[in-house]
N, C-alpha and C positions, 0 to 999 in steps of 0.2 A: 449296164446298171439300169435297173427299172426306175420308174418314176418315184415310187415310194422311197427308195434308197437315196435318190438325188435330193428329194425334199428334206429328208432327215439330215443329210450331210450339210445342206445349206443352212438349216436351222441350227445345227451344232456349231458351224462356223460363226454364225451370227451371235449365238450366246457367248462363245469364246471371245469374240471381238468386244462384246459389251462388257464382259467381265474384265478383260484386259484394259479396257478404257477406264473402268471404275478404279482398277488398281493403280493405273498411271495417275489418275486424278488424285487419289489418296496419297500416293507417293510424293507427287508434286506439292500437295498441301503440307505434308509433314516436313518436306524439305524446306519449304518456305518458312514454316514455323521454327525449325531448327536454326536457320540462318538469322531469323529475327532475334531469337533468343541469344545467339552468339554475339550479335552486334550489340544488343542491350547490355549483356554482361560485360563486354569488353570496353564499351565506350559510354553508354548512358548511365549504367548503375553507379560507377564511381562518382559521377557528377551529382547524383541524387543523394548518396549516402552522406552521413555526418562527417565533416572534416576532422581529422585527427592530426594534432601537432606534436611533434617530438620535442620535449623540453630538454635542454641541455643544462646540467649543473654548472653554475657559474663558478669558475675557479678564480680565487683571488691571486693576483700576481705576487710573486715573492717580494718584490720591492714594496708593495702595499702592505703585506703582512709585516715586513720589517719595520716600516714606519709606524704602523698601528701598535705593534708590540713594544717598540722602544719608547712610546709615549703613554704606556699603561702600567698600572700596578697589578700584581697578581695576588689573588686571595685563594688560599687552599681551604675549601669549605667542607672537607671530609676528613675522616680518620684513616690513616694508613695508605695514602696515595703512593703508588709506585714511581720511583725515579729510575728511568731506564737509561742504559748506556747509550743506545742509539734510538732514533725515531722509528721504532719498530716494537710492536707488542710482544714479539718473541725474543727480543734482545734481553740481555742480563739486567736484573733489577739491582741497582747499586744499594739502595735502601728505601725504607718507607718513610714518607714525610709525615710530620705531625700536623694536626689541625692548625691552620693559621700560620704555619712556619714561614718566616720571611724568605722569599726567593726573588731574584731579580732576573729579568730577561737577559740572556747571555748574548751580548752584541758580538762577541768574538767567536761564536760557534762556527765550526768549519763547514757544517752542513747548511745548505740553503733552506730558508724558512718553508715549512709545510703547513697545509691547512689543518691537519689533525694533531700536530705536535708543536710544543713550545720549548725551545732550548732555554734552560735556566741555570743559574749559578747560585749556590747556597752561601750562607754567611761564612762557612768553614772552607770555602773555595771549591767544593765539589761541584762538578758540572754534569748535566744529563738532560733528559727529555721527559716531559710530562704531557698527559693527554689534555688537549685544549678543551674538549667537551666537558671535562670534569671540573675544571677550575673556573673562577670568575676573574676576567680581565677587565679592569675598570679604569677610568681616568683617576689621576692622583687625588683629586678633591673628593672622590667618592670612596676612597680606600677604607677609611675608618668606619663610615656608616655601613658599608658592605660587610666588613669584617665582623662588626658587632651584631649586625642582623643575622648573619649566618651562624654566629656563635650562640645567640639567644635561641634561634630556631632549633639547634641541636640540643641545647641545655634543657629546653622545655619539651623535647620529644620523648615519648614513652619508650622509644627504641634505643635511646642513648643509655648505656650502662654506666656504672659508677666510675670505672676506669676512664671512659670517654669524657665524662664530666670533669674528672681531675685534669686530664690533658688540656681541655679547653680553658679551664680556669688558670692553669699554670701559664699557658701561652699568652692569654690576655694580660695577666700581671707582668709577664716578662716584656711584652711589647710596650706596655705603659711605662716601663722603667728605662726605656732606651733614650729618653730625652727628645724623641721625635715630636711629641705632642706637648703643647703648653696651653695655658688659659682654659677656655671653654672646652677644648678637645681633651685636655688632660683630666679635668674633673669628670667629664663624661665617660672616658674609658676606665678611670679608676672606680667610678661608681658602678659601672657595669661589671667590672672585675669582682667587686664586692658582692654584687647580686649573684654572679655565677658561683662564687664561693659559698654563699648562703644556700643556693639550690643543691650544691654538691654535698654539704654537710647535712642538709635536710634529708637527702636520700640515704646517707650513711646512718642517720638516726632512725629513719623509718625501717630500714632493713636490718638494724641491729648489728651493723658491722663493727667489730672490735679491732682497733688498731694494733693491740698487743699481738694479735694472731695474723696480722697482715703487714708485712714490712713496707710494701708500697704505700699503703694508707698511712702508716706511721711516719714515713718520710714526707708525705704530702702535708700532714698536720704540722710537722716541724717547720716546713717551709713557710707556713702561714700562721704560726703560733702567736705572733704579735697582733693578729687581727681576730683571734678567736677567744672565746670564753668556754669554760667547762663547768657544767652544773653537776656537782657530785651527787646530789640527791636523786636526780633522774638519770645520771650517766650519759648526758647528751652534750653535744657541742653546739655553740651558737657563734654567729659573727658578732663581734663587739660593736654595738651601735656607735660607740665613740670613734670607730674607724670612719664612719660617714660624717659625724659631727665635726671631726677634725678637718675633713675635706672642705666643709662649709666655712670653717674659721679661716682656713688658708686661702680660699677662693670665694669670698662673699659676693653675693649678688651677681653671679655669673648665670649664663643661660640655662645651665643644668642644675643650679643649686636646689631648686624645688624638688627635682627628682631625687637628688642625694638626701634631702631632708625626709622625703617619703620613705626611702630605704632605711634611713636611720630609725625612723619611728617603727617601721615594720620589723626591724631586727631585734627589738627589745623582747626578751622571752616572756611569755605569759606565766606569771608566778601564781602559785596557789596561796594567796594571802589570807584566805578565810575571813575572819572578823578583824584582822589586824588593820586598823584604820591607817596607820602610818604607811604600811606597805602598799595599800590600795591607792592612797593619794600620791605616793612617790612614783608609782607606775604610770599614773596619768600625767604627772608633771614632767617626767623625763621623756615622755614620748609625745602623745597627741597635743598636750597643751604647749609644749616647747615648739612644736611645728607651727601651731597657730600664732605663737608669739613671734617667731622668726619670719614667717611667711604669711602676713595678714591677707594677701590676695592670692595665696597658693591654690593649686588645683584641688587640694584635699581638705581645705578649711571647713567647708560645709559638712563633709562626712565626719571629720574628727570632732567637730562641735557637737553633732548629734550624739556621738558615742560618749563624749565626756558628760553631757547633760544627762544621758540615760544612766550612767554610773553614779553620778552625784545624786540624782533623784532617788535612786534605790537606797542611798545612805541617809537621806534627809527626809524621806516621806513620813517618818515617825520620829520626831526629834528626841523622844524619850528613849528610843532604842539605839541612839548613836553611841558606839562603843568608845567613849572617852571618859573612862572611869577616873575618879579622883584618887590620888593626885595625877593629873594629866601629864604624860611624859613630855619632855622637851622636844623629842622627835616629832610628835604629833603637832605640837604648836608651831614648830619650825616649818613643817610641810604646809600647814594651813596658811601661814603668813606668806610663804613663797608663792603659793598658788594664787593668793589674793593679789600679790604684786604683779604676777604675770597677767592675770585676768583684767587688771586695771589698765593695762597698756595695750590690749589687743583691740581689734575693730569694735565699733559700737554695737553692732548686731550680735556678735559673739559675746561681748562683755555683758550685755543685757540678759543673755540666756544662762551664762555660767556663774557670774558673780553672786546672784542671790543665794544660790545653794552653798557657796563658800562662806557667806556671811552667817547662814544658819549654823554651819559647823563651828565657826568662831564663837558664836553666842553660846552654844551648848558646851563647848570645850574650854572656854576661857573664863567662865564666871566663877 
């Protein structure tokens, strides 16, 4: 081998050696990086990441469920709740429950209490299961207020149809007649039942539903005929305001008397009296003035006083135009005298506003 070839061979080996050395360095560097990344991923990264906790749903013990249910009252706040044979959504439906239908926790149920289901027994002895999430389970002291709250919420709902309102009204009247409630509670539930009846017949009037063509509606009206009036001229039904006034006479000065008085006043139908003075005065006396007379510190005294004064002012602003033509009828004279007697015995502030207008009427109609 000549000198040139030897030199070339040496240089080639040197270059190869250098390249090999660089490759080894790179390989070592990448190997170290990979090892670091592996260690970081396995040990360091979990320590730096945000901790996550697995929450377990707390299950109530059967003994706790039994104790809670046995000391509670159940309110059915919906229409058509399914009563199942077993605590299973797929089990047979024994029947549908009505709104507010009385049910009791079934202490003798053979199945152990479950979080999603309540074993119940109906008044007719039928037993089954209802969904816990649908009903309201409350302490006995809160039963009446909860029942009436849920009933009013549905009655005032735009989504409740006429049949639903009939069912709610019937249920509340039925529960009020069981003898379970007395005193303040009795007048409250009876007043609310009357209010629900009013809202039901109001919807019937608005929709023009004719009971002659609807057997269910006809039966509903028959059940409540003693509380209703029928206006032949308009073809509409009204709740008789005497239903509420009689409540007040039977239970005077109770906690809910003021509310019953308000409902009595609002139940008086608005009549088209025209220029009939006796008719206009009678409407004021039987409603708003009677409320002020019976409840001198009632919640609606100020409102009704303003409305009475407004009506009387329109009658007396021009004494010459008061429609009490001679000879003045005994009916007009009687109404004016009764209103003066009422106004003389009400609160001083209301008396000062109302009585002067009545005295103008008496002066013009009695001379």
